[in-house]
C-alpha positions, -999 to 999 in steps of 0.1 A, spaced: 335 467 -649 355 468 -617 341 457 -583 360 459 -550 346 448 -516 358 441 -481 337 415 -464 355 416 -430 327 420 -404 323 455 -392 342 471 -421 328 497 -445 319 479 -477 325 498 -509 312 491 -545 325 509 -575 314 501 -611 319 519 -644 317 510 -681 325 527 -714 306 517 -745 323 512 -779 322 549 -787 340 559 -755 309 573 -737 312 567 -699 283 548 -683 267 550 -649 290 549 -619 278 541 -584 293 543 -550 274 528 -521 280 517 -485 263 487 -469 265 465 -438 240 438 -445 224 421 -475 230 444 -504 215 444 -539 230 468 -564 213 469 -598 228 490 -626 213 498 -660 238 508 -687 225 530 -714 240 530 -749 237 559 -774 203 563 -792 216 549 -825 228 517 -808 207 488 -797 193 495 -763 203 468 -737 202 464 -700 226 446 -676 216 437 -641 243 429 -617 235 418 -581 260 416 -552 250 397 -521 271 404 -491 259 384 -462 254 402 -429 279 391 -404 281 395 -366 307 422 -358 339 411 -341 336 412 -304 358 412 -273 345 397 -240 356 404 -205 361 368 -192 373 379 -158 375 413 -141 401 409 -114 388 439 -95 355 421 -91 373 388 -82 396 404 -56 393 394 -19 417 405 9 426 370 17 442 365 -18 470 390 -9 502 379 9 531 399 23 514 432 17 514 463 38 482 474 21 461 459 -7 427 471 -19 405 480 -48 405 517 -55 376 532 -74 391 553 -88 429 554 -85 449 582 -100 483 581 -118 495 611 -137 462 628 -128 443 603 -149 418 582 -130 407 546 -135 397 518 -113 427 498 -101 441 473 -76 465 489 -51 494 466 -39 520 479 -14 548 453 -4 555 449 33 592 442 29 620 444 3 630 408 12 595 394 4 576 406 -26 539 412 -23 517 386 -41 480 384 -51 470 349 -62 439 345 -84 425 311 -93 411 315 -129 392 291 -151 405 301 -186 381 293 -215 393 272 -245 404 292 -275 397 284 -312 417 294 -342 400 327 -347 402 338 -310 428 355 -289 430 354 -250 449 383 -234 454 395 -198 452 433 -202 462 459 -176 478 493 -170 506 497 -145 520 527 -126 526 543 -93 499 563 -75 499 601 -75 513 616 -44 547 600 -44 576 622 -36 607 612 -56 639 617 -37 666 599 -19 658 562 -14 627 561 -36 636 534 -61 603 523 -76 590 487 -79 590 458 -102 557 445 -116 558 407 -123 532 383 -135 533 345 -131 510 319 -145 513 286 -125 546 298 -112 560 306 -147 570 343 -153 553 358 -183 559 395 -177 582 418 -158 587 455 -158 603 481 -134 590 516 -131 592 546 -107 568 568 -126 533 580 -116 517 574 -150 497 547 -166 515 523 -189 494 498 -210 504 462 -214 490 428 -221 501 392 -218 490 364 -242 472 337 -222 464 316 -253 490 289 -244 473 285 -210 437 284 -223 412 257 -214 424 249 -179 423 261 -143 453 284 -138 468 304 -110 476 340 -121 498 359 -96 504 396 -95 538 404 -78 552 437 -66 589 436 -57 600 466 -35 636 464 -49 658 481 -23 631 497 0 594 501 3 594 539 3 564 551 -18 559 517 -33 523 526 -42 518 501 -71 487 502 -91 472 475 -115 448 495 -136 418 477 -149 432 442 -148 411 419 -169 411 388 -190 399 395 -226 387 370 -252 386 384 -288 362 367 -312 368 368 -350 385 402 -345 418 397 -362 427 423 -388 456 405 -403 439 398 -436 430 434 -442 448 445 -474 452 482 -467 489 487 -466 489 514 -493 466 537 -474 474 528 -437 437 533 -430 406 513 -423 370 521 -412 348 503 -387 313 504 -373 327 497 -339 325 527 -316 330 511 -282 356 484 -279 391 474 -275 422 472 -298 451 449 -292 484 454 -310 516 434 -311 543 452 -331 581 451 -330 597 485 -332 578 518 -332 542 523 -342 517 552 -339 479 546 -338 450 570 -342 413 561 -338 392 589 -354 354 590 -348 330 604 -374 313 624 -346 340 651 -345 350 642 -310 388 641 -302 407 612 -316 424 586 -294 461 586 -302 489 564 -287 522 551 -297 544 522 -287 580 514 -290 593 478 -285 630 469 -284 623 436 -301 638 432 -337 615 433 -367 618 396 -370 604 392 -335 568 394 -323 571 423 -298 550 428 -267 512 432 -266 495 466 -261 458 469 -254 437 501 -254 400 505 -247 381 531 -266 346 546 -266 329 572 -287 293 575 -276 281 598 -304 300 581 -333 286 557 -359 320 547 -374 357 551 -365 388 553 -388 418 534 -378 451 550 -389 487 539 -383 523 551 -390 546 541 -404 525 527 -433 547 496 -437 542 487 -400 510 468 -410 529 440 -426 548 430 -394 520 438 -369 494 418 -353 461 437 -350 429 426 -332 399 449 -328 365 440 -313 334 456 -300 325 453 -263 290 438 -261 263 456 -243 248 439 -212 214 453 -204 198 439 -173 166 443 -153 175 459 -119 140 468 -106 104 462 -113 78 476 -89 47 497 -85 52 534 -79 28 532 -49 37 516 -16 0 509 -10 -23 496 -37 -60 493 -30 -86 476 -51 -95 495 -82 -66 519 -80 -48 530 -112 -11 526 -104 20 532 -125 42 501 -128 79 508 -133 107 488 -148 143 499 -147 170 486 -170 207 494 -169 235 486 -194 261 469 -173 283 461 -202 312 480 -216 295 483 -250 267 505 -264 232 491 -268 217 501 -300 181 514 -301 154 487 -303 180 459 -296 160 450 -265 124 446 -258 107 449 -223 76 428 -216 54 431 -186 28 408 -171 6 413 -140 -11 382 -129 -27 369 -162 -28 404 -178 -2 412 -205 8 448 -209 21 463 -242 58 456 -249 83 485 -252 115 487 -271 146 501 -253 163 532 -265 201 534 -272 220 529 -239 256 537 -234 278 519 -208 263 525 -174 232 543 -187 198 533 -174 162 535 -186 129 537 -167 96 528 -183 62 531 -168 29 513 -176 -5 524 -162 -23 495 -146 -56 492 -129 -56 470 -98 -83 443 -97 -111 444 -72 -100 411 -58 -76 415 -29 -45 395 -22 -10 390 -36 -4 393 -74 28 386 -93 45 413 -114 66 396 -141 91 414 -164 112 401 -193 141 417 -212 142 400 -245 172 402 -269 181 382 -300 198 354 -280 189 360 -244 159 366 -222 164 380 -186 135 379 -160 128 397 -129 96 393 -108 82 410 -77 50 405 -57 23 432 -53 -4 431 -27 -38 445 -34 -55 458 -2 -92 462 5 -110 495 6 -124 494 41 -150 519 54 -132 547 74 -152 539 105 -132 506 108 -99 525 111 -82 539 143 -70 575 143 -48 594 167 -45 632 160 -40 667 174 -47 700 157 -17 696 134 -11 659 127 -33 630 122 -22 593 118 -49 569 105 -43 532 110 -61 513 82 -78 480 90 -78 451 66 -97 418 69 -67 402 86 -58 431 108 -41 466 106 -18 467 76 -7 503 71 -14 539 82 -20 572 65 -2 604 77 -22 636 73 -13 672 80 -36 702 86 -38 725 56 -62 754 57 -94 741 72 -89 704 62 -66 675 62 -41 665 34 -25 632 31 13 637 30 27 602 35 19 565 39 34 543 67 37 508 54 41 481 66 35 483 103 55 451 110 76 432 84 102 406 92 130 392 70 144 361 86 160 328 78 140 296 81 146 260 73 132 265 39 153 296 32 149 334 36 113 345 42 97 379 41 65 381 61 42 406 79 24 408 112 -11 426 111 -23 434 145 -60 426 149 -67 448 179 -59 484 188 -59 498 223 -68 535 219 -62 561 247 -77 596 245 -78 619 275 -76 658 276 -46 656 299 -25 631 281 -13 625 245 -35 608 220 -20 573 217 -26 537 205 -10 504 213 -8 473 192 2 438 204 1 407 182 16 373 181 23 352 150 44 322 139 70 321 113 74 292 87 94 271 113 65 275 138 84 298 161 62 323 178 69 360 176 55 389 195 54 424 180 45 456 200 39 491 187 30 522 207 23 554 188 13 588 203 11 624 191 21 653 212 -4 681 219 0 712 198 31 699 179 33 680 146 52 652 163 44 615 166 65 592 189 68 556 181 81 527 202 87 492 187 94 459 203 101 426 186 105 392 205 110 357 193 104 326 215 136 309 201 168 323 186 163 334 151 186 346 123 171 380 114 180 399 82 157 428 86 129 443 108 110 468 88 88 494 105 82 523 104 86 529 66 74 564 58 68 570 21 64 608 17 40 617 -11 28 582 -17 -8 583 -28 -7 621 -31 12 642 -56 46 625 -52 59 590 -52 73 565 -28 108 573 -14 133 545 -5 162 565 8 172 597 26 203 617 38 201 637 69 228 664 73 242 667 108 232 633 120 253 601 121 249 569 141 279 564 163 287 535 186 303 546 219 334 567 213 335 559 176 349 589 157 327 607 132 330 599 95 350 568 99 362 543 72 328 526 70 310 534 37 272 534 34 258 522 1 287 526 -23 283 554 -49 256 569 -27 276 584 2 313 585 6 323 586 43 361 581 42 380 596 71 383 634 66 414 655 68 421 661 105 424 699 100 393 705 79 357 709 89 333 681 80 295 677 81 284 642 93 254 625 76 230 598 86 220 578 56 189 556 57 177 533 29 148 509 26 142 482 0 163 478 -32 188 506 -22 197 489 11 230 471 16 232 434 14 231 414 46 265 415 65 289 388 57 295 382 95 260 385 110 274 375 145 293 408 146 278 438 163 265 467 141 288 465 110 316 441 100 339 470 90 331 493 119 361 506 138 344 495 170 333 461 156 329 435 184 307 404 191 273 411 206 271 413 244 247 384 249 
C-alpha cells in the first residue's frame, strides 16, 4: 500500500492506495480530496477460494486554518498632506492610471531637482515570529499623460527606514512595476518609513505614483517546504490573496483558477546571482468564482532557489447600518427593520461564515446567516417587526457574529402615539395638504398629501420638525424640539399658513428658540417654509435638521436619505461652478471640468448616514476645502 499526503494548510490533499493479492489480482484503488478531518476506510477482497479478510485503514488529517496575509497599514489611508515635504503636489488618487491600468495610488511630484520630495510615515510595526514575514509592498510608475521628449529624464524612487536606504529604482516609464521590501529586520518597534522622489536633472513630468503602498504580514504562508519540484505545480483553496516571491534570476509565474477565468501571469528577472537572495516581488490576486487555484512556475528548477509565500486575504464584514425602513413609527405599526453589512476586507467571505442577530428592546428576532460576499460587496436583510403599543424610545441592537469576533451596532427608534386627527393642524389648498401631527409633548412631524381623483393620498412624511445636533459638556447630543402650540391663519385673501414658536434647553441648560412658518400658495402645489434657530449663548452646532422630507414613507415607497438635483448647485459669491470641492466621495464627482466642454452642475443633498462627517475646521465658513473658504463674518 502507498499513501501520499500534503498537510500544508490550504493545499489539496490526495490519498492513493492499491494492493495486489498473492495471485496478482489488483485490489480496490481510491482517490479522494479532503480539506478537513478525513476518514478513509478500504475493504480489500480476496478471490473466493481464499480466506475472506478485511483491512480498515483510517487517516486523520487535522483541519488547519489556511495561511493568511494581513494588511497591517494601508499608507493611502494613513496619508495626510502635512506628512509631505518639498513637494509641488502630493495627493491620494483613487484611481491613478499608469499604462492605462488603474489602481489607487499616492501621487508625489518633487518641487525642485535640488531637494527630493519626501513623505514621512510613522509606523508601529508588529513583532514577527519564525513562521511570519513582514513586507512593504507597492507598485511604482509614472502617471499616464507624460510626454517624453527633450529634458524629460524620469525620477528615482527611494525608500528609507529610520534614515537607512532599503530600496532605490529609477524609471521614466508610465507603467506599473511591482516591488516589495523586507521589513522583518525592523519589526516590533516604532519606525519612520520615508517615500522619496528624486527629480534627477529636472522636474519635467515627474508624475511619480506609489501604487497601493501597504505593509503586509504573512502568517504561516511559506511554501518553502512544498516538495513539488518535479511537477512545478501546486494547488490551493485560496482564491483571493497575495503571493510574495524572492528569486534570483528569471522566473515566470501563472495562477490558474478552476473557474475558467483568465489566469494571472507575470515574470520577474533579477540581476542577483543564483547564490544571492534577489529582490522581493508581491502580487495580489482575486478570482471571485473560483474554488481552487493552481500555481505554476518556470523554470521547474527555480523552486529550489526561490522563496515563496502565499496567503489568503481575510474577509472583514462589518455592520454599516441598522434602522427601520420608516421615518415615522406609530404604535402598533408593522415596520420592516433593515440591517446592512459590507465586506470591507480584501478577501472573500464564505457563505454562512457570519451570523446577524437582531434585538428590539427585549424582543429577539430570528438570526440570519450571511451569504458569500466578495470584497466590497454588501448585503441587506429585513425583519418584519410590530411596534409595541407603548410609546417612547426603544433600542434596536444588531450583532454580526463570526467564529472569533462579534461586531455590534445600535440605533434608537421612537414609537409615536396614534393621536385623533382632530388634534392635528392642517394647511391646504385644492392640490396640496400638510397635516402637522400632535404628540403628547407637542407637534413631532407632518404628513404631506396630494390630491388624487376625488381624495387625498399621502405622498411623504416630514420628520422631524426641529432636530439639533450640538456639542455639550457631556459630548455630542441629538435632540428635538416639539412645539406645543400652533398659530393657524386662514383667510380667503391670503395663503393658508401656520406658525410654530417654541423654546427648550439643551443638556448644558442653554435656552434655544426655534421658529417655523409654513404656508401654501393658492391653486399651486407649493409650500413655503421659513426656519429660524437661536441660542442664548454661543453653541458648537453640528447639524440643524428640518425640513426632512421622506418621499413615499408610509405609503408605497420607503424613506429617502439623499437626492441629486440637476441644474442646481450652491455657490458662494463668485465661486466658479463645479469646483474642486467633492460632495460625498463615491456619490458625486465634482472635479473642475474642462474649460472648453459643457457641464451640468448638480446640487447634492443628503440626510442621515449618507451625510459627510463634521468639518475638521468648524470655524471656517461653508466648507474647509471651498475655493472661497474664509472665516465667518461675525
